[in-house]
C-alpha positions in Angstrom: -10.6 -3.0 17.9 -11.4 0.3 16.2 -11.9 -0.5 12.5 -11.7 3.2 11.5 -8.2 3.3 12.9 -7.2 0.0 11.1 -8.6 1.4 7.8 -6.7 4.7 8.1 -3.5 3.0 9.2 -3.4 0.2 6.6 -5.3 1.6 3.6 -2.2 2.7 1.6 -0.3 -0.5 2.5 -3.1 -2.7 1.1 -3.6 -0.3 -1.9 0.1 -0.5 -2.9 0.2 -4.2 -2.4 -2.8 -4.5 -4.8 -1.2 -2.1 -7.2 1.7 -4.4 -7.3 -0.4 -7.5 -8.0 -2.7 -6.0 -10.5 -0.6 -3.3 -12.2 -3.8 -1.3 -12.4 -4.8 1.6 -10.2 -8.5 1.4 -10.7 -8.6 -2.4 -10.0 -6.3 -1.8 -6.9 -8.7 0.9 -5.6 -11.8 -1.4 -6.1 -10.1 -4.4 -4.6 -8.8 -2.3 -1.6 -12.3 -1.2 -0.8 -13.5 -4.8 -1.2 -10.7 -6.0 1.1 -11.7 -3.6 3.9 -15.3 -4.5 3.4 -14.5 -8.2 3.9 -12.2 -7.3 6.8 -14.9 -5.4 8.5 -17.3 -8.3 8.1 -14.7 -10.7 9.5 -13.1 -8.5 12.2 -14.7 -10.6 14.9 -12.9 -13.7 13.6 -9.5 -11.9 13.7 -7.7 -13.6 16.6 -4.6 -11.5 16.9 -2.2 -14.4 16.2 -1.2 -12.8 12.9 -0.1 -9.3 12.4 -3.1 -7.2 11.3 -1.3 -6.1 8.2 -0.5 -9.7 7.2 -4.1 -10.6 7.8 -5.3 -7.7 5.6 -2.8 -8.7 2.8 -4.1 -12.2 2.9 -7.7 -11.0 2.5 -6.4 -8.6 -0.3 -4.5 -11.4 -2.1 -7.5 -13.7 -2.0 -9.9 -10.9 -3.0 -7.7 -10.2 -6.0 -7.5 -13.8 -7.1 -11.2 -14.2 -6.7 -11.6 -11.1 -8.9 -9.3 -12.6 -11.6 -11.2 -15.8 -11.5 -14.5 -14.0 -11.9 -13.2 -11.9 -14.7 -11.3 -14.7 -16.3 -8.0 -13.0 -15.9 -5.1 -15.4 -16.0 -2.7 -15.0 -13.0 0.2 -17.3 -12.9 0.6 -18.1 -9.2 3.2 -20.3 -7.5 3.1 -19.9 -3.8 6.3 -18.5 -2.3 8.6 -20.6 -0.2 11.0 -18.2 1.5 11.3 -14.6 2.6 14.0 -12.1 1.8 15.6 -9.0 3.3 15.2 -5.5 1.8 18.6 -3.7 1.5 18.5 0.1 1.3 21.7 0.0 -0.8 19.7 -1.7 -3.5 17.2 1.2 -3.6 20.0 3.8 -3.3 21.5 2.4 -6.5 18.3 3.4 -8.4 19.9 6.5 -9.7 17.3 8.2 -11.9 13.7 8.2 -13.0 14.6 6.4 -16.3 16.1 3.5 -14.3 13.1 3.5 -12.0 10.7 3.3 -15.0 12.7 0.5 -16.6 12.6 -1.4 -13.3 8.8 -0.8 -12.9 8.2 -2.2 -16.4 10.4 -5.2 -15.6 8.6 -5.8 -12.3 5.2 -5.6 -14.0 6.3 -8.5 -16.2 8.2 -10.5 -13.5 6.7 -13.9 -12.7 5.3 -14.9 -9.4 6.4 -15.6 -6.7 9.3 -13.2 -7.3 7.0 -10.3 -8.1 4.7 -10.8 -5.1 7.7 -11.2 -2.6 9.4 -8.2 -4.0 6.2 -6.1 -3.8 5.5 -7.2 -0.2 9.0 -6.4 0.8 9.4 -3.1 -1.0 5.9 -1.6 -1.0 4.4 -3.5 1.9 7.6 -3.1 4.0 7.0 -6.5 5.5 9.5 -8.7 7.3 10.4 -12.0 5.7 8.6 -13.8 8.4 5.3 -12.0 7.7 5.8 -12.5 3.9 6.2 -16.2 4.6 3.1 -16.3 6.7 1.0 -14.5 4.1 2.1 -16.8 1.4 2.1 -20.0 3.4 5.9 -20.4 3.2 8.9 -20.1 5.5 10.8 -16.9 6.2 13.9 -18.5 4.5 11.9 -19.1 1.4 10.8 -15.5 1.3 14.4 -14.3 1.9 15.8 -16.4 -1.0 12.9 -15.5 -3.3 13.4 -11.8 -2.7 17.2 -12.3 -3.3 16.5 -14.0 -6.6 14.0 -11.3 -7.6 16.7 -8.6 -6.8 19.2 -10.6 -8.8 16.9 -10.8 -11.8 16.4 -7.0 -11.6 20.2 -6.4 -11.4 20.9 -8.7 -14.3 18.2 -6.9 -16.3 19.6 -3.5 -15.4 23.2 -4.6 -16.4 22.0 -5.9 -19.7 20.1 -2.5 -20.3 23.2 -0.5 -19.4 25.3 -2.6 -21.8 23.1 -1.8 -24.7 
C-alpha cells in the first residue's frame, strides 16, 4: 500500500472533517498531520476490512478527542446511532453566501452527534454505512441523525427568514 498515494488522496477529506470538528483551521491542519503520522505508523495493522477513508476518519476523530483532553477543551460527544442520506436538493436550496454563512455559524454551534454526522456526510461525502461504522452505530442511526440535523438547519433558516 503506497502511503504517499493515500496521503495525497485523502488529505483534504481528513482536513475538512477535522475543520468541521474543531471549527479551527490551524488545529485542523495540526490534527491532520498528526492523523497521517499515526496512520503511517499503524499502516501495517490496517487489514482492509474498513474503507481506508473510514479508517483515517476514525484515527482523526480519536486524535482530535485526545488533543481536546490534553488541552482541556470540553467536547460534548454522544456517539451517533444511525446514518443519513445527503440530498443535492438541500444544498441547491442554499441560495446565497449570506445563507451559507448563517448555516455555517449554526453548524458550528450544533450539538453532537448531529454536527459530526452532518459534517461526515457533507464534507466527507461518506455513505451512511461508513458514517455508522466510524461512529460505532448503524447506518439507520446515521440516516436518521442526518435527517434530524437537516431539519434543525431548515427550522433555523425558516426562523431567520421570518425575522
